[in-house]
A tleap script that builds the chain and sets N, CA, C and O, in Angstrom:
source leaprc.protein.ff14SB
mol = sequence {
  NMET LYS LEU PHE LEU LYS CYS ILE ILE TYR
  LEU LEU LEU ILE VAL CYS LEU ALA ALA ALA
  SER ILE LEU LEU TYR LYS ALA HIE PRO GLU
  VAL GLN LEU ALA PHE ILE ILE PRO GLY ILE
  PHE ILE PHE ALA TYR SER MET ILE SER ASP
  ASP ILE SER VAL LYS HIE ARG LEU ARG PHE
  SER LYS GLU CLYS
}
set mol.1.N position { 75.083 109.206 68.860 }
set mol.1.CA position { 74.235 108.498 69.799 }
set mol.1.C position { 75.072 107.636 70.746 }
set mol.1.O position { 74.775 107.522 71.935 }
set mol.2.N position { 76.115 107.038 70.195 }
set mol.2.CA position { 76.960 106.184 71.017 }
set mol.2.C position { 77.667 106.990 72.111 }
set mol.2.O position { 77.784 106.534 73.248 }
set mol.3.N position { 78.134 108.186 71.760 }
set mol.3.CA position { 78.791 109.049 72.740 }
set mol.3.C position { 77.800 109.513 73.801 }
set mol.3.O position { 78.145 109.599 74.979 }
set mol.4.N position { 76.576 109.810 73.388 }
set mol.4.CA position { 75.533 110.222 74.329 }
set mol.4.C position { 75.227 109.103 75.318 }
set mol.4.O position { 75.046 109.360 76.508 }
set mol.5.N position { 75.169 107.867 74.834 }
set mol.5.CA position { 74.906 106.723 75.710 }
set mol.5.C position { 76.046 106.531 76.709 }
set mol.5.O position { 75.806 106.235 77.880 }
set mol.6.N position { 77.287 106.699 76.244 }
set mol.6.CA position { 78.435 106.600 77.152 }
set mol.6.C position { 78.366 107.666 78.235 }
set mol.6.O position { 78.638 107.393 79.404 }
set mol.7.N position { 78.000 108.878 77.843 }
set mol.7.CA position { 77.904 109.967 78.819 }
set mol.7.C position { 76.828 109.686 79.857 }
set mol.7.O position { 77.024 109.969 81.039 }
set mol.8.N position { 75.704 109.138 79.438 }
set mol.8.CA position { 74.632 108.792 80.374 }
set mol.8.C position { 75.095 107.704 81.335 }
set mol.8.O position { 74.843 107.789 82.537 }
set mol.9.N position { 75.766 106.690 80.818 }
set mol.9.CA position { 76.261 105.604 81.677 }
set mol.9.C position { 77.290 106.135 82.666 }
set mol.9.O position { 77.259 105.776 83.843 }
set mol.10.N position { 78.199 106.985 82.203 }
set mol.10.CA position { 79.203 107.542 83.099 }
set mol.10.C position { 78.582 108.474 84.136 }
set mol.10.O position { 79.039 108.518 85.278 }
set mol.11.N position { 77.563 109.206 83.756 }
set mol.11.CA position { 76.870 110.065 84.710 }
set mol.11.C position { 76.208 109.236 85.807 }
set mol.11.O position { 76.272 109.591 86.984 }
set mol.12.N position { 75.577 108.141 85.422 }
set mol.12.CA position { 74.982 107.247 86.418 }
set mol.12.C position { 76.050 106.625 87.309 }
set mol.12.O position { 75.841 106.459 88.510 }
set mol.13.N position { 77.187 106.282 86.726 }
set mol.13.CA position { 78.288 105.714 87.504 }
set mol.13.C position { 78.807 106.709 88.535 }
set mol.13.O position { 79.078 106.331 89.675 }
set mol.14.N position { 78.946 107.962 88.154 }
set mol.14.CA position { 79.433 108.982 89.083 }
set mol.14.C position { 78.438 109.213 90.212 }
set mol.14.O position { 78.835 109.363 91.367 }
set mol.15.N position { 77.150 109.243 89.888 }
set mol.15.CA position { 76.129 109.421 90.926 }
set mol.15.C position { 76.136 108.240 91.887 }
set mol.15.O position { 76.036 108.422 93.100 }
set mol.16.N position { 76.255 107.025 91.347 }
set mol.16.CA position { 76.314 105.841 92.216 }
set mol.16.C position { 77.573 105.839 93.073 }
set mol.16.O position { 77.521 105.470 94.246 }
set mol.17.N position { 78.706 106.248 92.500 }
set mol.17.CA position { 79.945 106.334 93.280 }
set mol.17.C position { 79.825 107.347 94.408 }
set mol.17.O position { 80.274 107.096 95.527 }
set mol.18.N position { 79.224 108.481 94.113 }
set mol.18.CA position { 79.061 109.507 95.145 }
set mol.18.C position { 78.141 109.017 96.253 }
set mol.18.O position { 78.434 109.214 97.432 }
set mol.19.N position { 77.036 108.382 95.889 }
set mol.19.CA position { 76.102 107.874 96.900 }
set mol.19.C position { 76.748 106.770 97.730 }
set mol.19.O position { 76.596 106.737 98.951 }
set mol.20.N position { 77.462 105.874 97.075 }
set mol.20.CA position { 78.116 104.788 97.798 }
set mol.20.C position { 79.207 105.308 98.722 }
set mol.20.O position { 79.374 104.801 99.832 }
set mol.21.N position { 79.953 106.319 98.273 }
set mol.21.CA position { 81.015 106.850 99.128 }
set mol.21.C position { 80.443 107.576 100.339 }
set mol.21.O position { 81.027 107.519 101.421 }
set mol.22.N position { 79.316 108.253 100.175 }
set mol.22.CA position { 78.682 108.916 101.321 }
set mol.22.C position { 78.164 107.884 102.315 }
set mol.22.O position { 78.342 108.037 103.523 }
set mol.23.N position { 77.525 106.835 101.807 }
set mol.23.CA position { 77.031 105.783 102.699 }
set mol.23.C position { 78.179 105.048 103.382 }
set mol.23.O position { 78.083 104.705 104.560 }
set mol.24.N position { 79.256 104.805 102.652 }
set mol.24.CA position { 80.420 104.143 103.238 }
set mol.24.C position { 81.064 105.016 104.300 }
set mol.24.O position { 81.515 104.512 105.328 }
set mol.25.N position { 81.113 106.314 104.063 }
set mol.25.CA position { 81.697 107.221 105.044 }
set mol.25.C position { 80.848 107.285 106.310 }
set mol.25.O position { 81.386 107.372 107.413 }
set mol.26.N position { 79.518 107.243 106.156 }
set mol.26.CA position { 78.653 107.260 107.338 }
set mol.26.C position { 78.798 105.982 108.149 }
set mol.26.O position { 78.723 106.018 109.377 }
set mol.27.N position { 79.004 104.857 107.480 }
set mol.27.CA position { 79.125 103.576 108.176 }
set mol.27.C position { 80.511 103.391 108.795 }
set mol.27.O position { 80.625 102.857 109.898 }
set mol.28.N position { 81.556 103.823 108.102 }
set mol.28.CA position { 82.936 103.625 108.561 }
set mol.28.C position { 83.722 104.924 108.406 }
set mol.28.O position { 84.416 105.100 107.405 }
set mol.29.N position { 83.630 105.823 109.358 }
set mol.29.CA position { 84.332 107.117 109.206 }
set mol.29.C position { 85.807 107.055 109.622 }
set mol.29.O position { 86.253 107.829 110.469 }
set mol.30.N position { 86.545 106.140 109.025 }
set mol.30.CA position { 87.966 106.060 109.330 }
set mol.30.C position { 88.730 107.110 108.535 }
set mol.30.O position { 88.206 107.703 107.592 }
set mol.31.N position { 89.939 107.319 108.920 }
set mol.31.CA position { 90.775 108.317 108.256 }
set mol.31.C position { 91.146 107.860 106.842 }
set mol.31.O position { 91.355 108.696 105.964 }
set mol.32.N position { 91.230 106.561 106.614 }
set mol.32.CA position { 91.627 106.050 105.308 }
set mol.32.C position { 90.660 106.470 104.207 }
set mol.32.O position { 91.061 106.609 103.051 }
set mol.33.N position { 89.403 106.672 104.550 }
set mol.33.CA position { 88.424 107.054 103.539 }
set mol.33.C position { 88.710 108.437 102.967 }
set mol.33.O position { 88.304 108.751 101.848 }
set mol.34.N position { 89.399 109.247 103.730 }
set mol.34.CA position { 89.757 110.569 103.217 }
set mol.34.C position { 90.736 110.457 102.051 }
set mol.34.O position { 90.841 111.378 101.241 }
set mol.35.N position { 91.446 109.348 101.961 }
set mol.35.CA position { 92.388 109.140 100.871 }
set mol.35.C position { 91.852 108.191 99.813 }
set mol.35.O position { 92.191 108.327 98.637 }
set mol.36.N position { 91.025 107.237 100.203 }
set mol.36.CA position { 90.515 106.245 99.260 }
set mol.36.C position { 89.469 106.848 98.328 }
set mol.36.O position { 89.535 106.640 97.117 }
set mol.37.N position { 88.513 107.585 98.868 }
set mol.37.CA position { 87.417 108.121 98.060 }
set mol.37.C position { 87.914 109.099 96.992 }
set mol.37.O position { 87.495 108.969 95.842 }
set mol.38.N position { 88.778 110.065 97.299 }
set mol.38.CA position { 89.291 110.919 96.211 }
set mol.38.C position { 90.096 110.136 95.178 }
set mol.38.O position { 90.072 110.469 93.994 }
set mol.39.N position { 90.799 109.110 95.613 }
set mol.39.CA position { 91.544 108.275 94.666 }
set mol.39.C position { 90.631 107.556 93.696 }
set mol.39.O position { 90.945 107.438 92.512 }
set mol.40.N position { 89.497 107.073 94.194 }
set mol.40.CA position { 88.526 106.406 93.326 }
set mol.40.C position { 87.964 107.391 92.311 }
set mol.40.O position { 87.819 107.055 91.136 }
set mol.41.N position { 87.646 108.606 92.756 }
set mol.41.CA position { 87.097 109.597 91.836 }
set mol.41.C position { 88.130 110.050 90.802 }
set mol.41.O position { 87.777 110.280 89.646 }
set mol.42.N position { 89.385 110.180 91.193 }
set mol.42.CA position { 90.427 110.550 90.230 }
set mol.42.C position { 90.611 109.443 89.197 }
set mol.42.O position { 90.772 109.720 88.009 }
set mol.43.N position { 90.586 108.199 89.646 }
set mol.43.CA position { 90.703 107.062 88.728 }
set mol.43.C position { 89.518 107.010 87.768 }
set mol.43.O position { 89.698 106.781 86.572 }
set mol.44.N position { 88.307 107.222 88.286 }
set mol.44.CA position { 87.114 107.212 87.426 }
set mol.44.C position { 87.170 108.353 86.421 }
set mol.44.O position { 86.819 108.160 85.258 }
set mol.45.N position { 87.604 109.537 86.843 }
set mol.45.CA position { 87.711 110.677 85.927 }
set mol.45.C position { 88.716 110.400 84.814 }
set mol.45.O position { 88.472 110.736 83.655 }
set mol.46.N position { 89.842 109.790 85.164 }
set mol.46.CA position { 90.845 109.515 84.138 }
set mol.46.C position { 90.345 108.483 83.138 }
set mol.46.O position { 90.622 108.594 81.943 }
set mol.47.N position { 89.610 107.478 83.614 }
set mol.47.CA position { 89.051 106.488 82.693 }
set mol.47.C position { 88.011 107.113 81.779 }
set mol.47.O position { 87.992 106.837 80.579 }
set mol.48.N position { 87.147 107.951 82.333 }
set mol.48.CA position { 86.099 108.583 81.534 }
set mol.48.C position { 86.697 109.542 80.514 }
set mol.48.O position { 86.286 109.540 79.353 }
set mol.49.N position { 87.654 110.355 80.924 }
set mol.49.CA position { 88.236 111.318 79.986 }
set mol.49.C position { 89.028 110.621 78.890 }
set mol.49.O position { 89.073 111.114 77.763 }
set mol.50.N position { 89.653 109.490 79.189 }
set mol.50.CA position { 90.353 108.738 78.151 }
set mol.50.C position { 89.372 108.093 77.182 }
set mol.50.O position { 89.637 108.025 75.982 }
set mol.51.N position { 88.246 107.621 77.692 }
set mol.51.CA position { 87.285 106.924 76.847 }
set mol.51.C position { 86.509 107.880 75.955 }
set mol.51.O position { 86.209 107.547 74.808 }
set mol.52.N position { 86.182 109.058 76.460 }
set mol.52.CA position { 85.417 110.023 75.673 }
set mol.52.C position { 86.339 110.809 74.743 }
set mol.52.O position { 85.863 111.465 73.817 }
set mol.53.N position { 87.609 110.754 74.969 }
set mol.53.CA position { 88.629 111.451 74.174 }
set mol.53.C position { 88.538 112.956 74.332 }
set mol.53.O position { 88.673 113.694 73.356 }
set mol.54.N position { 88.314 113.410 75.533 }
set mol.54.CA position { 88.326 114.836 75.833 }
set mol.54.C position { 89.740 115.189 76.263 }
set mol.54.O position { 90.294 114.580 77.177 }
set mol.55.N position { 90.304 116.159 75.607 }
set mol.55.CA position { 91.682 116.525 75.922 }
set mol.55.C position { 91.719 117.942 76.468 }
set mol.55.O position { 91.498 118.913 75.744 }
set mol.56.N position { 92.001 118.037 77.747 }
set mol.56.CA position { 92.187 119.327 78.402 }
set mol.56.C position { 93.623 119.358 78.895 }
set mol.56.O position { 93.938 118.825 79.959 }
set mol.57.N position { 94.466 119.971 78.136 }
set mol.57.CA position { 95.868 120.021 78.533 }
set mol.57.C position { 96.271 121.459 78.765 }
set mol.57.O position { 95.898 122.361 78.014 }
set mol.58.N position { 97.022 121.650 79.794 }
set mol.58.CA position { 97.534 122.986 80.091 }
set mol.58.C position { 98.794 123.228 79.272 }
set mol.58.O position { 99.667 122.366 79.168 }
set mol.59.N position { 98.863 124.390 78.710 }
set mol.59.CA position { 100.066 124.756 77.970 }
set mol.59.C position { 100.878 125.717 78.822 }
set mol.59.O position { 100.412 126.801 79.174 }
set mol.60.N position { 102.087 125.312 79.147 }
set mol.60.CA position { 102.952 126.146 79.958 }
set mol.60.C position { 103.774 127.103 79.101 }
set mol.60.O position { 104.271 128.119 79.587 }
set mol.61.N position { 103.908 126.771 77.846 }
set mol.61.CA position { 104.652 127.655 76.947 }
set mol.61.C position { 103.789 127.952 75.727 }
set mol.61.O position { 103.004 127.116 75.277 }
set mol.62.N position { 103.953 129.143 75.215 }
set mol.62.CA position { 103.181 129.532 74.032 }
set mol.62.C position { 103.915 129.075 72.782 }
set mol.62.O position { 105.117 129.287 72.626 }
set mol.63.N position { 103.154 128.442 71.896 }
set mol.63.CA position { 103.753 128.026 70.636 }
set mol.63.C position { 103.644 129.164 69.638 }
set mol.63.O position { 102.612 129.831 69.555 }
set mol.64.N position { 104.706 129.384 68.884 }
set mol.64.CA position { 104.710 130.482 67.910 }
set mol.64.C position { 104.504 129.970 66.513 }
set mol.64.O position { 104.479 130.755 65.565 }
savepdb mol mol.pdb
quit
């Protein structure tokens, strides 16, 4: 239940971030937003994946 609640909160956070970034882009369409908004989403994704303990790692070499 605790993990489900975290997922719901993070889902709401992502929706709010997306809505806020769209509104911010409409109000101030500067070039900097092209770099700031993806940075915010990458930071939020890293925090969420660390907190939920989801590990998606690419393996470049096969272990025998």
